[in-house]
C-alpha positions as CSV (number, residue, x, y, z in Angstrom):
1,M,56.2,133.7,-127.5
2,K,58.4,134.6,-124.7
3,E,58.8,137.8,-123.5
4,R,62.0,139.8,-123.6
5,N,63.2,143.0,-122.6
6,A,62.8,145.4,-125.5
7,W,65.5,148.2,-126.6
8,K,65.1,151.3,-124.6
9,V,67.5,154.3,-123.5
10,N,66.3,156.9,-120.9
11,G,63.7,159.3,-122.0
12,Y,65.0,162.5,-120.7
13,L,68.2,162.1,-122.3
14,G,66.6,161.2,-125.5
15,V,64.3,164.5,-125.4
16,L,67.2,166.4,-124.6
17,L,69.0,164.9,-127.6
18,I,66.1,165.3,-129.6
19,A,66.1,169.4,-128.6
20,A,69.6,169.2,-129.6
21,L,69.0,167.8,-133.2
22,Y,66.4,170.1,-134.0
23,V,68.3,173.2,-132.6
24,L,71.7,172.2,-134.8
25,G,69.2,171.2,-137.4
26,F,67.8,174.9,-137.6
27,I,71.1,176.6,-137.5
28,L,72.2,174.3,-140.4
29,L,69.7,175.6,-142.7
30,L,70.4,179.2,-142.1
31,P,71.7,181.4,-145.1
32,G,75.4,180.5,-145.8
33,S,75.3,176.9,-143.5
34,A,74.8,173.5,-144.8
35,P,71.1,173.0,-145.6
36,I,71.2,169.3,-146.5
37,P,72.9,168.3,-143.4
38,G,70.3,170.4,-141.4
39,V,67.4,168.7,-143.4
40,A,69.0,165.5,-142.2
41,L,68.9,166.4,-138.6
42,L,65.5,167.6,-138.6
43,I,64.2,164.2,-140.3
44,I,66.3,162.1,-137.7
45,A,65.0,164.3,-134.7
46,S,61.4,163.5,-136.1
47,L,61.7,159.9,-136.3
48,F,62.9,159.9,-132.9
49,I,59.7,161.7,-131.7
50,S,57.8,158.9,-132.8
51,S,59.8,156.6,-130.0
52,V,59.1,158.8,-127.1
53,T,56.9,156.6,-124.9
54,V,55.3,156.7,-121.3
55,V,55.1,153.5,-118.9
56,Q,53.1,154.1,-115.6
57,P,53.7,151.8,-112.7
58,N,52.7,148.2,-113.0
59,Q,52.1,148.8,-116.5
60,A,54.0,147.0,-119.5
61,Q,54.2,148.2,-123.0
62,V,54.6,145.5,-125.7
63,V,56.5,146.8,-128.8
64,T,55.9,145.6,-132.0
65,F,58.1,147.0,-135.3
66,F,56.3,146.1,-138.5
67,G,54.6,143.1,-137.3
68,S,57.6,142.0,-135.6
69,Y,57.8,141.6,-131.6
70,A,60.2,143.8,-130.4
71,G,60.0,143.6,-126.7
72,T,58.2,144.5,-123.5
73,I,59.3,147.6,-121.5
74,R,58.5,147.0,-118.2
75,E,60.3,149.8,-116.0
76,S,58.1,152.9,-115.4
77,G,59.0,156.4,-116.5
78,L,60.0,158.3,-119.6
79,W,61.7,156.2,-122.2
80,L,63.1,156.3,-125.8
81,T,62.4,153.1,-127.5
82,V,62.5,151.8,-131.6
83,P,61.0,154.4,-133.4
84,F,57.8,153.9,-135.5
85,S,57.0,151.0,-133.5
86,L,53.3,150.2,-132.3
87,R,52.9,150.2,-128.6
88,K,50.4,148.4,-126.8
89,K,49.7,148.7,-122.9
90,L,49.4,145.9,-120.6
91,S,48.4,146.1,-117.1
92,M,50.2,143.9,-114.5
93,R,48.1,144.7,-111.5
94,V,46.7,141.9,-109.6
95,R,43.1,141.6,-110.7
96,N,40.4,139.2,-109.5
97,F,37.3,137.5,-111.7
98,N,34.0,136.5,-110.1
99,S,32.2,133.9,-111.9
100,T,28.6,134.0,-111.8
101,K,26.5,131.1,-110.2
102,L,27.1,128.0,-112.4
103,K,24.4,125.1,-112.3
104,V,26.4,121.8,-112.4
105,N,26.2,118.1,-111.0
106,D,28.4,116.9,-108.4
107,I,30.0,113.3,-108.6
108,E,26.7,111.7,-107.5
109,G,25.0,113.6,-110.0
110,N,22.9,116.2,-107.4
111,P,22.3,119.2,-109.2
112,I,24.3,122.3,-107.0
113,E,24.7,126.1,-107.6
114,I,28.6,127.2,-107.4
115,A,30.4,130.3,-108.0
116,A,33.8,131.6,-107.4
117,V,36.8,134.2,-107.2
118,V,40.2,133.7,-109.4
119,V,42.7,136.2,-108.4
120,F,45.4,136.2,-111.3
121,R,48.1,138.6,-112.8
122,V,49.6,138.7,-116.2
123,V,53.2,137.8,-116.1
124,D,54.4,137.1,-119.4
125,S,53.1,139.8,-121.9
126,A,54.3,138.5,-125.0
127,K,51.7,134.9,-124.2
128,A,49.1,137.4,-123.0
129,S,49.1,139.0,-126.3
130,F,50.0,137.2,-129.0
131,D,49.3,133.2,-127.9
132,V,45.6,133.9,-126.9
133,D,43.0,136.3,-128.8
134,N,41.7,138.2,-125.7
135,Y,43.8,137.1,-122.4
136,E,40.8,138.5,-120.3
137,Q,37.8,136.6,-122.0
138,F,40.4,133.7,-121.7
139,V,40.5,133.7,-118.2
140,E,36.9,133.9,-117.9
141,I,36.0,131.0,-120.0
142,Q,38.9,128.9,-118.5
143,S,38.0,130.1,-114.9
144,E,34.0,128.6,-115.3
145,T,35.5,125.6,-117.2
146,A,37.8,124.6,-114.2
147,L,35.3,125.3,-111.9
148,R,32.8,122.8,-113.6
149,H,35.4,120.1,-113.8
150,V,36.3,120.6,-110.0
151,A,32.6,120.2,-109.1
152,N,32.1,117.3,-110.7
153,K,34.8,115.7,-109.1
154,Y,33.4,115.8,-105.8
155,P,30.3,115.4,-103.7
156,Y,28.7,118.1,-102.3
157,D,28.6,116.7,-99.0
158,S,30.1,113.4,-97.5
159,F,27.2,112.1,-95.0
160,D,29.4,109.0,-94.1
161,E,32.4,111.2,-93.7
162,A,34.9,109.3,-96.0
163,G,36.6,111.2,-98.9
164,Y,36.3,114.9,-99.9
165,S,33.6,117.0,-100.3
166,L,32.8,120.3,-101.7
167,R,31.2,121.6,-98.4
168,G,33.3,119.9,-95.9
169,N,36.8,120.5,-97.9
170,S,36.9,123.9,-98.8
171,D,40.4,124.4,-98.4
172,E,41.6,121.5,-100.5
173,V,38.9,121.8,-103.6
174,A,40.3,125.2,-103.7
175,F,43.9,124.3,-103.7
176,E,42.6,121.9,-106.8
177,L,41.0,124.6,-108.5
178,S,43.9,127.0,-108.3
179,R,46.3,124.0,-109.7
180,E,43.7,123.5,-112.4
181,L,43.2,126.9,-113.4
182,Q,47.2,127.2,-113.5
183,D,47.6,124.6,-116.0
184,R,44.7,126.1,-117.9
185,L,46.1,129.6,-117.9
186,S,50.1,129.5,-118.2
187,V,49.5,129.6,-121.7
188,A,48.3,132.8,-121.7
189,G,51.0,134.2,-119.6
190,V,49.0,134.7,-116.3
191,E,49.5,133.1,-112.6
192,V,46.7,132.6,-110.6
193,L,47.1,133.8,-107.2
194,E,44.3,132.4,-105.5
195,A,40.9,130.7,-106.3
196,R,37.8,130.5,-103.9
197,L,34.5,128.9,-103.8
198,T,32.0,132.4,-103.1
199,H,28.6,130.3,-103.8
200,L,27.9,126.5,-103.0
201,A,24.0,125.4,-102.5
202,Y,21.7,122.7,-103.6
203,S,19.7,123.7,-106.9
204,T,16.1,124.9,-105.8
205,E,14.4,121.1,-106.9
206,I,16.5,119.3,-104.6
207,A,16.9,121.7,-101.9
208,S,14.1,120.8,-99.5
209,A,15.0,116.8,-99.8
210,M,18.6,117.4,-99.5
211,L,18.0,119.6,-96.2
212,Q,15.6,116.9,-95.0
213,R,18.4,114.4,-95.5
214,Q,21.0,116.9,-93.5
215,Q,18.4,117.0,-90.5
216,A,18.0,113.2,-90.4
217,A,21.4,112.5,-90.7
218,A,21.9,115.3,-87.8
219,I,19.7,113.7,-85.7
220,I,21.0,110.2,-86.1
221,A,24.3,111.5,-85.2
222,A,23.4,113.1,-82.1
223,R,21.1,110.2,-81.1
224,G,24.1,108.1,-81.2
225,K,25.9,110.3,-79.2
226,I,23.2,110.4,-76.5
227,V,22.8,106.5,-76.5
228,E,26.7,106.4,-75.9
229,G,26.4,108.6,-73.1
230,A,23.7,106.7,-71.7
231,V,25.4,103.8,-71.6
232,G,28.2,104.7,-69.9
233,M,26.0,106.8,-67.0
234,V,24.5,103.5,-66.6
235,Q,27.8,101.6,-65.9
236,L,29.1,103.9,-63.6
237,A,25.7,104.4,-61.2
238,I,25.6,100.4,-61.3
239,A,29.4,100.4,-60.6
240,Q,28.8,102.6,-57.5
241,L,25.9,101.6,-55.9
242,Q,27.7,97.8,-55.7
243,R,30.8,99.5,-54.6
244,E,29.0,101.3,-51.7
245,G,26.8,98.4,-50.8
246,V,23.8,100.9,-50.9
247,I,21.7,97.8,-52.4
248,E,22.1,94.0,-53.6
249,L,20.9,94.1,-57.4
250,D,20.4,90.5,-58.8
251,E,20.2,90.4,-62.6
252,E,16.7,90.7,-62.7
253,R,16.8,94.1,-60.9
254,K,19.5,95.1,-62.5
255,A,18.2,94.5,-65.8
256,A,15.2,96.8,-64.9
257,M,17.0,99.3,-63.2
258,I,19.0,99.6,-66.7
259,N,16.0,99.8,-68.3
260,N,14.6,102.7,-66.5
261,L,17.7,104.7,-66.8
262,L,18.0,104.3,-70.1
263,V,14.6,105.1,-70.8
264,A,15.0,108.4,-68.7
265,I,18.0,109.5,-70.0
266,V,17.5,108.8,-73.7
267,S,14.1,109.5,-73.7
268,D,12.7,113.3,-75.9
269,R,10.9,114.4,-73.0
270,S,11.2,114.3,-69.0
271,A,10.9,111.6,-67.3
272,N,7.5,111.0,-64.8
273,P,8.6,109.3,-61.8
274,V,6.2,106.3,-60.3
275,I,6.8,106.0,-56.4
276,N,6.8,102.3,-55.5
277,T,5.7,102.2,-51.7
278,G,5.7,98.0,-51.8
279,S,7.9,95.4,-53.2
280,L,9.6,95.4,-56.0
281,Y,7.8,92.5,-57.2
């Protein structure tokens, strides 16, 4: 099915025409006139009354005539269309669907909770009316199916910072979800405007363990930065001492100073200095 325009004429002119047919028909029914043409005009006017319809803004009416698709009226206003036709109202407004929290497994097999919001609108009234049974229910089911499929393709978090993850690449995941939803919902004449994750968390049974893993990864990363900075500070300190000639350091004294500086900088607690009033040895 593909949407096409239904036959229609201006409703205001149609109402005036119907009124004129009624007046002319009643005049012809008067004694001494032509009753048969008068009855015919009244019947024709009654037929056209059934074709008067009102279309609201951002709304479409799907017209069917004895089981056949006659077209769609999209323009708002008062219209005169096919007599004895059935007209089904269909909203063309932008709507959103907020999925429930789904419990799925990511690509690593970890159970997670995920939810999304889908912003969509109907762009083909014929497909939405005839190609699927209930397009709103179709959008809900296909949205949850696509969300499960996308969640299974990525890990919740990428600890080695290689590749995409659900938590670290929300924009890329949203684009992938929108693309897959559009492929699934095009059969129903629906356009996906946006799809975003609204909830993402580890499932309760592994949340504490994964939190400890995240904390450990953060501590390791922080320690790496501290050690990197400490090595640079020690190098600068020894280079400045040698450049200014403050003290002559052999290899053994240099190693001892490097050890003391690294311990003082890298340690979690503040260093307690020991004052040496004698020789270094």
